[in-house]
N, C-alpha and C positions, 0 to 999 in steps of 0.2 A: 570673744567667751575665754574662759577662766576654764583651766585645767587641772585637777591634783591628782597627784600618785601617792600612793602610802608603801612606806621602802621601809625594809630591816636591815641595818648594816651590821656588819660584825668586824671585829681586827681579827686578820690573819696573820703578824707579823706581829707579835706582841714587844718583840723586841725594841723596835722601829717604832712601831706603830704608824710605818706609813701602808702598809696596805692593806685593804678593806676589801672587803667581799659586800656588793648591795643586790637584796634579794626584793625585786618587785614583784606585785601581784600574788606572792606566795610562792610565785613557780619559777620565774628570772631572776637567775644569778648572775653577778656582772660582777666583774674584780676592776678596781679603782685605786690608784696611787698617788701618795700624797708627794709632790712632786716640787713643791718650792713652797714655805712657808714663811710668813714675818714671824720674827721674834718675839713680840706682844700680839699676837693673834690676831692681827688685827685682819688679816685674810689669807688669805690659801687658792693656790693654782692643784685643783686634783686631775688626774689625766687619767686616761686607758693606758695599760701595759703596749697595746698596738700602737699608740701615740697619734691613734687617726682621730682622738677624739678629747679635750682637755676644758677646763671649767675654772677660770679664776673668780671667786666668790670674798666678799668684803662684808664686815659688820655695817658696814655708814651705808648708805645709799648711793655715795659718789668715791672715786677713786682718782687720785690724784693721776693727771696724765702722763707724769716722770715716774711717777711709782710700777703704773701700768704699763709703761714700756721697757722698766727694768724687768718686770716679771715675762713680757713676752718675747725680750733678750735671751734670758736663761732659760728658757721653755724650750727656743729657736734651735740654742745649744744641745741639746737636750733629744732634738729630732722632730718638735711639734711643727708642724707647717703651721706657722702662727697668720699668715693672712688669711684661716679660715675661723680667727676667734674673734666674736663681735662684741660690742658692748652692748646691754641690754636696760633700755630705762628701767628705773626699780620704782615701784611703787608702794608706799604707805601700805600696810593690812589694817584694816579697819577692825572695830572691836567686835562685830559678829563675824570676820573669818577668822580669829588667831583662837586658837584651842589653849589650857589654863596646863 
């Protein structure tokens, strides 16, 4: 089953662009931090200030295992429990599900 959620994000720290507030369903607001970023913007690691949640997102459907391990190493040094990170298989969006 596919699920879809709408969200609106805004930058809270305009000097670093690393602190974001994301509002889901117009009522739930959550803070996120950009905790690691590829210099070429090919991937980003986003975390919650509590360090209980985090995501590694990439522009491509796959990320080299060595790159993934390096990111996890840096996240671990920042206090994230890297054993809770899991790779999620990616699928190509169908043309009918893409929005302009």
